[in-house]
LOLOBA-329823 format. One record per residue (C-alpha): residue in three letters; x, z negated, y. Coordinates in steps of 0.2 Angstrom, whole numbers, plus 2048, in hexadecimal, padded with zeros to 3 digits. Last residue first. Layout:
// LOLOBA-329823
+------+-----+-----+-----+
| code |  c1 |  c3 |  c2 |
+------+-----+-----+-----+
|  Ala |   X |   Z |   Y |
...
+------+-----+-----+-----+
//
This chain:
// LOLOBA-329823
+------+-----+-----+-----+
| code |  c1 |  c3 |  c2 |
+------+-----+-----+-----+
|  Glu | F2A | 19B | EC9 |
|  Gly | F34 | 1A3 | ED8 |
|  Gly | F3E | 1AD | EC9 |
|  Leu | F49 | 19F | EC5 |
|  Glu | F43 | 18E | ECC |
|  Tyr | F50 | 184 | ED5 |
|  Pro | F53 | 171 | ED8 |
|  Ile | F5D | 16E | EE8 |
|  Ser | F6C | 161 | EE3 |
|  Phe | F79 | 158 | EF1 |
|  Arg | F89 | 14E | EEC |
|  Gly | F93 | 15D | EF2 |
|  Ile | F87 | 16B | EF1 |
|  Gln | F7E | 16E | EE1 |
|  Val | F71 | 17B | EDC |
|  Ile | F66 | 175 | ECD |
|  Ser | F5D | 17B | EC0 |
|  Lys | F65 | 16C | EB5 |
|  Asp | F6E | 171 | EA5 |
|  Asn | F61 | 181 | E9C |
|  Pro | F61 | 187 | EAF |
|  Pro | F71 | 18A | EB1 |
|  Trp | F7A | 17E | EC0 |
|  Ile | F80 | 188 | ED0 |
|  Arg | F8D | 17E | ED5 |
|  Ile | F93 | 17C | EE9 |
|  Ser | FA2 | 173 | EF0 |
|  Glu | FA0 | 167 | EE2 |
|  Val | FA0 | 154 | EE1 |
|  Arg | FA2 | 14C | ECF |
|  Val | F91 | 140 | ECE |
|  Gln | F91 | 12F | ECB |
|  Gly | F80 | 12B | ECB |
|  Asn | F70 | 132 | ED2 |
|  Met | F70 | 142 | EDB |
|  Arg | F6F | 141 | EEF |
|  His | F62 | 14C | EF4 |
|  Ala | F61 | 15E | EFA |
|  Glu | F53 | 164 | F06 |
|  Ala | F4F | 175 | F07 |
|  Asn | F4E | 181 | F18 |
|  Gly | F47 | 195 | F18 |
|  Val | F4A | 1A7 | F1D |
|  Leu | F53 | 1A2 | F2B |
|  Asp | F58 | 1B5 | F33 |
|  Gly | F6D | 1B6 | F32 |
|  Thr | F6C | 1C9 | F33 |
|  Ala | F75 | 1CF | F24 |
|  Ala | F78 | 1BD | F1A |
|  Leu | F66 | 1BB | F1B |
|  Asn | F65 | 1A6 | F1D |
|  Phe | F62 | 198 | F13 |
|  His | F62 | 188 | F1B |
|  Val | F66 | 177 | F13 |
|  Lys | F60 | 167 | F19 |
|  Leu | F6B | 159 | F11 |
|  Ser | F66 | 149 | F0B |
|  Asp | F69 | 138 | F0D |
|  Gly | F68 | 137 | F20 |
|  Asp | F64 | 149 | F26 |
|  Arg | F76 | 153 | F25 |
|  Thr | F77 | 165 | F29 |
|  Trp | F78 | 173 | F1C |
|  Gly | F7B | 185 | F1C |
|  Leu | F78 | 194 | F11 |
|  Val | F7E | 1A6 | F12 |
|  Tyr | F72 | 1B4 | F08 |
|  Glu | F74 | 1C5 | F00 |
|  Gly | F65 | 1CB | EF5 |
|  Pro | F5A | 1CB | EE7 |
|  Lys | F4A | 1C2 | EEF |
|  Leu | F4A | 1AD | EF2 |
|  Met | F3D | 1A4 | EF4 |
|  Val | F40 | 193 | EFD |
|  Gly | F37 | 183 | EF3 |
|  Gly | F46 | 17C | EF2 |
|  Ile | F51 | 188 | EE9 |
|  Lys | F44 | 199 | EE4 |
|  Ile | F4E | 1A6 | EDB |
|  Pro | F49 | 1B7 | EDA |
|  Glu | F58 | 1C1 | ED0 |
|  Gln | F68 | 1C9 | ED8 |
|  Val | F6B | 1BC | EE1 |
|  Glu | F7B | 1BB | EED |
|  Leu | F80 | 1AC | EF5 |
|  Tyr | F8C | 1A9 | F03 |
|  His | F8E | 197 | F0A |
|  Ser | F95 | 18D | F18 |
|  Tyr | F88 | 191 | F25 |
|  Lys | F80 | 18D | F35 |
|  Gly | F92 | 180 | F39 |
|  Asp | F95 | 18C | F48 |
|  Ala | F94 | 19D | F3D |
|  Ser | F9E | 1A5 | F4C |
|  Tyr | FAE | 1A7 | F43 |
|  Gly | FC0 | 19E | F48 |
|  Ala | FBD | 193 | F35 |
|  Thr | FAE | 199 | F2B |
|  Ile | FB8 | 199 | F1B |
|  Leu | FA8 | 19E | F0F |
|  Val | FA4 | 193 | EFE |
|  Val | F9E | 19E | EF1 |
|  Ala | F8D | 1A1 | EEB |
|  Ala | F84 | 1A9 | EDA |
|  Ile | F76 | 1AE | ED4 |
|  Tyr | F7A | 1BC | EC7 |
|  His | F71 | 1C9 | EBE |
|  Gly | F7A | 1D0 | EAE |
|  His | F6C | 1D2 | EA1 |
|  Ser | F6F | 1C3 | E97 |
|  Asp | F6D | 1B9 | EA6 |
|  Val | F7A | 1B5 | EB0 |
|  Ile | F7C | 1A5 | EBC |
|  Gly | F8A | 1A1 | ECB |
|  Thr | F98 | 197 | ED3 |
|  Ala | FA8 | 19C | EDB |
|  Thr | FB3 | 18D | EE5 |
|  Arg | FC2 | 192 | EE0 |
|  Met | FBC | 1A5 | EEB |
|  Glu | FBF | 19C | EFA |
|  Thr | FB3 | 1AA | F04 |
|  Glu | FBB | 1B4 | F12 |
|  Ile | FAE | 1B7 | F20 |
|  His | FAA | 1CB | F23 |
|  Glu | FA4 | 1CC | F35 |
|  Lys | F93 | 1D3 | F3C |
|  Ile | F84 | 1CA | F35 |
|  Val | F8D | 1BF | F24 |
|  Pro | F99 | 1CE | F18 |
|  Ala | FA0 | 1C6 | F0C |
|  Arg | FB4 | 1C5 | F0E |
|  Ala | FB8 | 1C4 | EFA |
|  Pro | FAB | 1C8 | EF5 |
|  Leu | FA0 | 1C3 | EE7 |
|  Leu | F9B | 1CC | ED6 |
|  Ser | FAC | 1D1 | ECE |
|  Ala | FB5 | 1C0 | ED1 |
|  Leu | FA4 | 1B7 | ECA |
|  Glu | FA5 | 1C0 | EBD |
|  Ala | FB8 | 1BC | EBA |
|  Asp | FB6 | 1AA | EBC |
|  Thr | FA7 | 1A9 | EB1 |
|  Ala | F96 | 1A8 | EB4 |
|  Met | F8D | 199 | EAE |
|  Arg | F7E | 19E | EA0 |
|  Trp | F6C | 1A5 | EA2 |
|  Asn | F60 | 1A6 | E94 |
|  Asn | F53 | 19A | E9B |
|  Arg | F46 | 1AB | EA1 |
|  Glu | F4B | 1B4 | E8E |
|  Ala | F46 | 1A2 | E87 |
|  His | F33 | 1A1 | E91 |
|  Ala | F31 | 1B4 | E8E |
|  Met | F34 | 1B3 | E7B |
|  Pro | F2B | 1A2 | E7C |
|  Ala | F1C | 1AD | E83 |
|  Leu | F1C | 1BD | E75 |
|  Gly | F12 | 1B3 | E68 |
|  Ile | F05 | 1AD | E74 |
|  Leu | F03 | 1BE | E7B |
|  Ala | F03 | 1C8 | E67 |
|  Ile | EF6 | 1BA | E65 |
|  Val | EEC | 1BD | E74 |
|  Ser | EED | 1CF | E6F |
|  Leu | EE9 | 1D0 | E5D |
|  Leu | ED9 | 1C6 | E62 |
|  Val | ED3 | 1D2 | E6F |
|  Ile | ED7 | 1E0 | E63 |
|  Lys | ECC | 1D5 | E55 |
|  Met | EBC | 1D5 | E64 |
+------+-----+-----+-----+
//
């Protein structure tokens, strides 16, 4: 009985540390993003140039990243299907779409006062899922794309629109 009680107390004591570790994310630096994200992203059978000045991402204390960058799709067969490249090194659920570690492309279409965002595997173009981005309240700086750290906002911002996310698919 004592062992069970001590085990429960230990688990209760460790729970805040597990939560703190999960929230130990920060904005990635420009140098980190430049070393992680490709200058030419592998998308289906193409290698599409990226606009590194738009790169954004977060990194945890273990060096795992979730990062994105705008694709320069002029002249490619993107046809509006994708506009951003996304590198995921930790599971994340964005607007209900679960993304495992890997490489993705995302694109969007305007749907009234929201965006319909679709996530595709970068290697094949296969659809993973769709999410809805809603207009952010108040005066908001327009961002090509920005992944906010979870201790700030837990959102992915595209333009004036945002999609909530959960790390680890919580």
